[in-house]
N, C-alpha and C positions, 0 to 999 in steps of 0.2 A: 680420775682415771689413770691409776697406775702407766708407769711408762713401757711396764713388757707386756702389761694386759694390752695395750691400747696396737703394742705393734701385732701382737698375733690378731689382732680383728682385722688392722690393718693387710698384713700379709692375705686373708682371706676373703676381703671382700678384692683385692689384685688379683686372687688365683680364678673366681669368679667370671672376671671380665676378662682375663684370655681365655679363661675355657666357651663366652660368651662370645669373641671374636675370634677363635681357633683357624675356622671357614676362612679366612683374608687371610691373604701376604700382608702387612705393610712396610709402605704406603701402597704395592701398587694394585693389589684388590682392597684397597683402600678407603672405595668412592664410594657406598654406601654406607660407610660411616661417618666421612669427614666429607661429605659432596665435591672433592677434588675433583675438576675434570679431567685436569692431567691426568691422573690415578683412571679412568676408565677407560684414558686411550691408551693406554698402556697394558688393562689388563684385556683389551678386546686384542691387540695387538699378540700379548702369549696366548691366550684362546685359539686365534687363528679368523677368529672374525673381520682384520683391519689387517693389511698389510705395511708393514713395519719393521725396524729394529726393535730385536728384543733386550730389554734389560740383560747383563754379561751375566755371570752366576752367582759373584757375588752381592748380588744385588734381590736378587729372590728370595729374602728370606723370612719368612711364614713372621707373623707375628709373637704366635707363641713360643717362638726363637728370640726374640727380641725382649734383653733384660737387661739391670741393671746390675753391673758384675762388682760391685763392694756392698750390699745394699743387703742390710742385716745379718753379715757377715763379721768374725772376728777382724779380718784384715781388714772390712771395709772402717770400722770404729780403729783399730790403729792409725789408719789414716789421715784423722780430723786434720792433721798436718804435715808438712812434707817433711820422708824422712831424710836421714843422712844419704848422699851414694855411697854406691858400694865402689867398692877399689877396681875389683878386677871387669866389670862392668863401664867402669867412669872413665878406664886405662880403653875398654875395647871403641866405645863413643869417641877418646879426646883422639883415636886414629885418624876418623873421617875429617881430620880438619888439622892436616900434618905441618901447615906452616902458618897453623892460629892467624887465621884471617877473623881481624876485629870485626867484620861486614856481617859475623853470625852468631846466635844465641839458638840453644835449643834447652828442649826441658824432655827428658821421656823416660816415663814409668812401665814396666814391663809385672801384668798383674794379674799371673799367669794361675788360675786352680790349678793348689797343686807345689805349688808352688816359694819358697819367700819374694817379698815383694822387690823388683831391686831398680834402683832409681840411677841417673847422668841427669849432671847438668851442667852448660857451659853460658859463663854468661847470661845467667839464668835474669838474673837482675835488671837489666838493658831493657831501657825504655825504648820502643818502636812507634810510627804512627800504623794502626792498627788494619788502616782501612776497612773492609766489609767484612773481617774477623769481629768486630763492631760488634755486628749485627747482632749478635750471641748476646751482648749485655740489653738489646732491642728486644731479645725474644727472654731472656728473661722479665728483664720490666714489666711486658707486656702482663704474662702468665702470674707472675709476681700481684699486679691490680686485678685479675680476670681473677682469681681467689680471692680476692678481698669481697669481690661481688653475690660468686657462690662457697661461702665460706665449707660448707658442708657436703657437695652435690660435684661431682667432677663431671657425670654425665647431664648435670645443666648449662655448666660450664663447655660441655663441647658442644650439647644443641646450640649456646649462643653461637659459636664460632661456624655451627657450618649452619646458620639461620640467617642472622644477623649480613645485610648485604650493604659496602658505604665505596661511593665516588669518591675517583682519584682526585679530582681536581687538581690545583695546581700543584696539591704536596706528590704527585708524583712523574714531575718535569721535572727536571730532562734529563736518560739515561741511554745509553747504546743498545744496552743489554735486554734483549725481547724474552716476550714470555708466551707462553701459549696462548692460544683460544681452543678448544675443543668443542664443537657445538654435537652432543649427541645426538641432535633427530638428523643432521645431516650426513654427521661423521667426519666431517672432516677437519684438522688441525688448520692452523695457523701460527704463526710466528711474527710479533712485532713490540716497536716499542712503544709502552703507555702513554695513554693520551689523556685527555682531562676527562671525557664524555668513558672511559671502562671506569665497570661494575664489577667486583667480585664479594665473596662471600670473605668472610676476619681470615675463613681455615685456606683461601687463595691465596687471600694479600700475605698471611705467613709464609707460606708454600714456596711463593714468588720469590720473596727476598731469601730464603732458605737453597733451592736449591738451586736457583739460576742466575743470586742474588742480586739482584734487580734494587737498586737504588730506590726506584721511588715508592717500590714496595713498601720498604725500611721505612722510610719517611713517615712513611699510610696507615704502619704497625703503629713506628713511634708515635704516632698526634692521633694510634684509638688506646693508648693506652693514661696519655696526658688524659685525655675524653675520661675514662674512665677514673682518674687519681680525679677526676677536678666532682662530676658527676655521679658518682658510688652506681648505691644500687639504682640510679634510677637508669643511667646508661643504656642498657639493652633497649632503651624507647624513646629519648634523644634522636630527634630528627635529623637531618641533611642542615635543615636552616638552623635550629636553635647549636649545633656543634658549628657553621660559619662565623653568627653571631656573636658567641662566645670568644674565638680569636679575634674578630674583629676590636671585642669592647674592653678586654685584656690588654693592661700592658705589656708592650713589647718584655720587658726586662723583668716582669716578675714570667711571665712566659717564657723563658730562659733560661728560670727557678725549676721550675716547678719541669720540666723538660729533662735537666740536666736530676731534678732529684728520682723522679720515677727510671733513670736508666741505672742511676750511680748507684743510690741505695740498697738497693738487693744487691750488688758485688761489695760493699763494705757489710752488709751484715751476714758474706759469705768469707768474712775475714780476706777479702780483697783489698789491698789498702789504693789511697788514691794515686801512687805513683806506682803500681802495681797494672790497675786497669783503670784509665775512666774515658767517659764517654763526653762529647760536647756542644759535636758540630753534626744535624742532623742531613742526609746522605745525597737531599737533591736545594737544587735554588731557588727552587718553586718550594721547596718545603723552608728554608735559610728567609726568604721573602717575610712569611710568618713572626720565625722564629729567629731571632739571630745566637748567633756562635757563645757558647760561656764555658770557661777554663779551658779547652782545648782534650783533644787525645790521646789518649798514648795508649800502649803496652807492652807487657813484656810478658818472658815465655812464663815465668814464675805465675804471674796471673793467672795466667790458661791453664797452666796446670792445676792450679788452685779449684779452676771453675771447672773442667771436667770430672775433679775427684770429688768434689761436691756433687755432680750431675748422675754419679756414679754411685754417690751410694742412698742417692735419692732426696737429697739436702738442700734445693737448688727448689725455694717454696713449699712440695710436699712431696712423696715420692711416686702419686699420679703425675705430676707436672712433671718431675724429673723425666719419668718413660715415656710421655708425650712428648714432650722438646729431643730424647735422645732418635723416636722413632721420626721426626719431621725434619732430624740431621743423618739418615741413613740414604747413603744415598741410591738413588733410582735412576738419576738424570745421566748425565755423560761425566764422566770424571775425568779433572783436567788436575796436573800440577803435581802435587804429591800423590793424591791418589790414583792417577792415573798408571801410575808406573804394573809392569807384566806381573811383578812378583804378590800385589795385592787380586788380582783378577778375581779370584776366587774366595776374596777374605770378602766379611761385611766391613763396611765402611761408612762409620758415621764422621762429615768432611764439613770444615767449610774453611777459604783460598780468601784472603784479600790479595791485594794490590795498590800500591798508588806513587806514583812516579811526577817529577816534575824535571823538563826540562830547561839549557839554560842553550839557545840556538847560536850566542850571537858566538860560540865558545866550540859546538857542536851543533853544526847546521842540518847533518843526517839523525839526529838525535831523536830518536822513533819510538810506538809504545813500548810500556814496561820497561826500557832503555834510558831513565832517566841518569843525568848525570849534573844534576842537584841534588835531586833526593828519589831512591829507587824501591823502594818498601816489596817487599813479597814476602807472605804469612802461609803458615800453614798452620790447621788445627786437627788434628785425627785421632777417634779412637778405630782402633783394627781389630776386627777379631777372626780368627782365624779356623777354616772344621778342625781343625785340629786341638781345638784350644786355646793357643799360644795368643794371647792380649797382653797387648799392650798399649801405651796413650803416646801423641810425642804434639808438643810445644812447639815447633820451630818458625822463628822467625830470620830475616836476613835485609840488608838495604848494600845492594854490590852496584855500586854505578856502573853505567854506559853497557849493559846485558842485560838477556831479558834471562831470571834469574828459573825460568821453568823448569828449561831442564835439570841443571840441579837441585831442584826440588825433589825433581824424581827420578832421581841418582841414589841419592841421598835415603829416599826409601826401602831403594832392594837395601842397600848396604844396608839401610839400619835393622830393614826385614830379617840379614844374615844374621849381623848380628848378634838382635833376640833370638830367632831359635837354637844357636851354639849355645844355650844355656850346660853351662859346665858339670 
């Protein structure tokens, strides 16, 4: 089939899906589509059936409004590689770092419809520990393996995500991040840490990994991607006992290699080099007890920007997978750090944040959370879509010792937003 004909068929299928789903907002009213019970709770809060805090205006975007900004456009075709910085835009962004603080690296790209692409970067190839931003690599690996099982039907993929229930086991232990438990019958919402007995659908584990950045969920999603790589089309029917037997029988060195390939090979296919972004360790001690680390983890603003461009172009796995990943990144939970800036309140924000800190209390006895004096990484990846059409991508990574950079990231978000709005 000619490429152009395939593209038109694909556009038609996507348009049909959007029309079928247009009665829902996503993800808030996406419960009937995904089975994610957290969304049912939010839906009931919005329609007044339950008392609770409704998401802010920017978090109430409708499904038909969530689109890939660079799919099937001349602008998208021209962004298969990162462009050269725009001199005026670059100068404005550089003013954000008057002291040339080496602790910050950033990539910013304005892709607003109707005006030329503007790109600016600073130390964009510098490597950082990615922390929870690395969960985007897990998400990519998972959807890559899922497509291999059902290569011709996204609805079959979605059906599996909704119907297949898996138990945490040791993999989900230990993480301080709580996850929501909503009982549709009693209409009660509780939050607590993941326990070994907990069972959720694949969709819900992915949502826990992205929306509240639960490390246990990330290890479980990575585990399932490994099982999909190993069992292929037999994966949907494998039992927990079969999965456990596989991990017990397989040599740990081989498991480490499979785990590494599952999350890193898709990044290489996108043109992201090993030095720009790689992942080498599961996110929980329970996970690493099965699969030892291999190869280390690193990320750079340049690698993360390449990933966002691929997402917006519909180039991660396929168009439908890219769109679904973008939906999963849509912030309906509490916004934090960069995404919490008030200037973004009415904007749709597709976001992932990550941090990792290490303290030496012999030299700093009061070293606290997110205030590491040995290392103190904080990273933010954001796609921002304002109601006036202004749209831009940001990858911000920092390693500022001895202070919580949360406020700094928040302030930078406001200043960047103001610079992007001041189009010459």
